[in-house]
C-alpha positions in Angstrom: 138.1 -42.8 44.4 139.3 -41.0 47.4 138.3 -42.5 51.1 135.2 -41.3 53.0 135.3 -39.8 56.1 132.7 -38.5 58.4 134.1 -36.1 61.3 131.9 -35.7 64.3 132.5 -32.5 66.5 130.3 -30.2 68.3 133.1 -27.4 68.0 132.2 -26.2 64.2 135.3 -24.3 63.7 137.3 -27.2 65.0 135.6 -29.7 63.0 135.6 -27.1 60.1 139.3 -27.0 60.1 140.0 -30.6 60.5 137.6 -31.5 57.4 139.7 -28.9 55.5 142.9 -30.4 56.5 141.7 -33.6 55.6 140.5 -32.4 52.1 143.4 -30.2 50.9 146.3 -32.3 52.6 145.2 -35.7 52.3 142.8 -35.7 49.2 139.8 -37.4 51.3 136.4 -36.7 50.7 134.7 -35.5 54.3 131.7 -34.4 55.8 130.9 -33.2 59.1 128.1 -33.6 61.8 127.9 -31.4 65.1 125.4 -34.2 66.6 125.1 -37.8 66.9 121.7 -37.9 65.3 122.8 -35.7 62.3 125.8 -38.4 62.3 123.6 -41.2 61.6 121.5 -39.7 59.1 125.0 -39.3 57.3 125.7 -42.6 57.6 122.7 -43.9 56.4 122.9 -41.9 53.6 126.4 -42.7 52.1 129.2 -45.2 52.4 132.2 -43.9 54.9 135.5 -45.4 55.1 136.1 -44.0 58.6 134.0 -42.2 61.2 136.4 -39.7 63.7 134.2 -39.0 67.0 135.6 -36.2 69.3 134.9 -36.6 73.1 133.6 -33.6 73.6 130.4 -34.4 71.6 127.1 -33.3 74.0 124.7 -35.3 74.8 121.9 -33.4 73.8 120.7 -36.5 72.0 123.6 -38.7 72.2 127.1 -38.5 73.8 130.2 -39.9 72.0 130.1 -43.4 73.7 126.5 -44.0 72.7 127.3 -42.6 69.1 130.4 -44.8 68.7 128.3 -48.1 70.3 125.6 -47.6 67.9 127.9 -47.3 64.6 129.7 -50.0 65.8 126.6 -52.2 65.9 125.3 -51.0 62.9 128.2 -51.1 60.9 130.7 -53.5 62.3 133.4 -53.4 59.7 133.2 -49.4 60.0 137.0 -48.2 61.0 136.5 -45.7 64.1 138.9 -42.9 65.6 138.5 -40.9 68.7 139.5 -37.1 69.1 140.6 -36.8 72.9 142.6 -34.0 74.8 146.1 -34.7 75.7 146.6 -36.7 78.2 142.9 -37.4 78.5 142.0 -41.1 79.8 139.0 -43.2 77.5 136.5 -45.5 79.7 137.4 -49.0 79.7 134.0 -49.5 77.9 135.2 -48.4 74.6 137.5 -51.6 74.4 134.8 -53.4 73.7 134.0 -51.4 70.6 137.1 -52.1 69.0 138.7 -48.4 68.0 140.9 -48.7 65.3 142.7 -45.3 66.7 143.2 -42.0 68.7 143.9 -38.5 68.0 145.2 -36.6 70.9 144.6 -32.6 70.6 146.7 -30.4 69.6 148.0 -32.0 66.4 149.2 -30.9 63.1 149.0 -32.1 59.7 152.3 -33.8 59.9 151.1 -36.1 62.8 147.2 -36.3 61.5 147.9 -37.6 58.2 150.2 -40.9 58.7 147.7 -41.7 61.4 144.4 -41.5 59.2 146.6 -43.3 56.7 147.5 -46.0 58.7 144.1 -46.4 60.1 142.4 -46.5 56.6 144.7 -49.5 55.7 143.5 -51.7 58.4 140.3 -53.9 57.8 138.2 -54.3 60.5 136.9 -57.6 61.2 133.6 -58.0 63.6 134.6 -60.6 66.1 133.0 -64.0 65.1 129.9 -64.9 67.7 130.6 -67.5 70.0 128.1 -70.3 70.0 125.7 -69.8 73.2 126.2 -72.6 76.0 123.0 -74.6 75.8 120.5 -73.8 79.1 120.3 -75.6 81.8 117.5 -78.2 82.1 114.3 -76.5 83.3 115.7 -73.1 82.5 116.0 -70.5 79.5 117.5 -67.4 79.0 117.6 -64.5 76.5 120.4 -64.4 74.0 120.5 -60.5 74.3 123.7 -60.3 72.2 122.2 -62.2 69.2 119.1 -60.5 69.3 120.8 -57.2 69.0 122.8 -58.6 66.3 119.7 -59.8 64.6 118.0 -56.1 65.1 121.2 -54.3 64.3 121.2 -56.3 60.7 117.4 -55.4 60.3 118.5 -51.8 61.1 121.1 -52.0 58.4 118.9 -53.5 55.5 116.1 -50.9 56.3 118.0 -47.6 57.0 116.2 -47.5 60.2 116.6 -44.8 62.5 115.4 -47.2 65.8 114.7 -51.1 66.0 113.0 -52.2 69.2 111.9 -55.3 70.6 109.1 -54.4 73.1 107.3 -57.0 75.3 104.0 -56.4 77.3 105.1 -57.0 81.1 102.7 -56.5 84.5 103.7 -52.5 84.8 103.1 -51.8 81.0 105.3 -52.0 77.7 109.0 -52.9 78.5 112.5 -52.5 76.0 113.5 -55.8 76.2 116.4 -54.2 73.8 116.9 -51.9 71.1 119.6 -50.6 68.1 119.7 -47.0 67.0 120.0 -43.4 67.9 117.4 -42.2 70.0 117.9 -41.9 74.2 116.5 -44.6 76.1 113.7 -42.5 77.4 112.5 -41.9 74.0 112.7 -45.7 73.4 110.7 -46.2 76.5 108.0 -43.7 75.1 108.1 -45.1 72.0 107.1 -48.9 73.2 104.2 -47.5 75.4 102.7 -45.4 72.3 103.3 -48.5 70.1 101.1 -51.0 72.5 98.5 -48.3 73.1 98.4 -48.5 69.2 98.0 -51.9 68.8 95.7 -52.4 71.5 93.5 -49.8 70.0 93.3 -51.4 66.7 92.7 -54.5 68.2 89.5 -52.9 70.0 88.1 -52.4 66.4 87.9 -55.9 65.5 84.2 -56.5 66.8 83.0 -53.2 64.7 84.5 -54.8 61.8 82.5 -58.1 62.5 85.6 -60.5 62.8 85.8 -60.0 67.0 88.6 -62.6 66.4 90.9 -61.0 64.1 94.3 -60.8 64.8 96.0 -57.5 63.4 99.9 -58.3 62.8 101.0 -55.2 60.7 100.4 -51.5 62.0 101.7 -48.6 60.3 101.8 -44.8 60.9 103.4 -42.6 58.0 104.6 -38.7 58.8 106.2 -36.1 56.4 109.7 -37.8 56.9 109.3 -41.5 58.5 107.4 -44.5 58.6 106.5 -45.7 61.9 106.0 -49.5 61.5 105.1 -52.5 64.1 105.0 -56.1 63.7 103.2 -58.2 66.0 104.8 -61.6 67.1 102.9 -62.5 69.6 100.3 -61.7 71.9 103.0 -59.8 74.2 106.0 -59.3 71.9 106.3 -56.6 69.3 109.2 -55.7 66.9 108.7 -51.7 66.7 110.8 -49.6 63.6 111.1 -45.9 63.0 112.6 -46.3 59.4 112.5 -43.3 56.5 109.7 -42.9 53.9 112.4 -43.5 51.0 112.7 -47.3 52.1 109.8 -49.2 50.7 107.5 -51.4 52.1 108.5 -54.4 50.6 112.0 -53.9 51.5 110.5 -53.6 55.2 108.4 -56.6 55.1 111.0 -58.6 53.4 113.7 -57.7 55.7 111.0 -58.2 58.8 110.5 -61.8 57.7 113.8 -62.4 57.8 114.4 -60.9 61.4 111.3 -63.1 62.4 113.0 -66.5 61.1 115.9 -65.5 63.3 114.1 -64.9 66.3 112.1 -68.0 66.5 114.6 -70.0 67.9 115.9 -67.3 70.6 114.1 -67.8 74.1 113.0 -64.4 75.3 112.1 -64.0 78.6 
């Protein structure tokens, strides 16, 4: 089967031209997205061998850097390429994302196809996690990188649009960390609504004749997605936005594993 390539570029004419060039000259299977959220939806629907992102991708829902980070976290073995203007410098932060190649505009088929073939021939090996140093006596620190890895695995298994670890603090809910394609402001708003939902559900306990009842799972379903909240403790929640196509059985099984993985980590 021919390799599958996803092209992400808000310029529809250029994206179409590039896709046709890859299909006719290279024999690849190509799909096109014009926004980060559209790209994430396509990536969840099919297995791609390579994702190519243009630096001109707008930030209506996420810019190209956020999309690259999100894809790398959700699919650690994904081959990633960036299209940039000739002479354009890429930000140093992209070095951590482990790009497999870049393309400079303008280019021709003779330049493009060898670059694509070279990238597709490479295997992407996710970096091994370095062991965390033991905390100093009397202190503790959150293992944020480990937590994000757990959330990324949970998102992959459930095809989630977003997974958040939220906590109740003095000023209200706080997003400790999250993975997914949503904007940080929307993640914070989702945390606020989730805490209000948990508190509202808990207030029904006395009317059920169970004033000490503890509601661990909270679910709201829309026409396209399911909003799932798992209470980890009195001040800590996992919040997920998943497509309705993901069964509740898969969600609960994956959440049980995530809870076990999170249990040894100290979060502050």
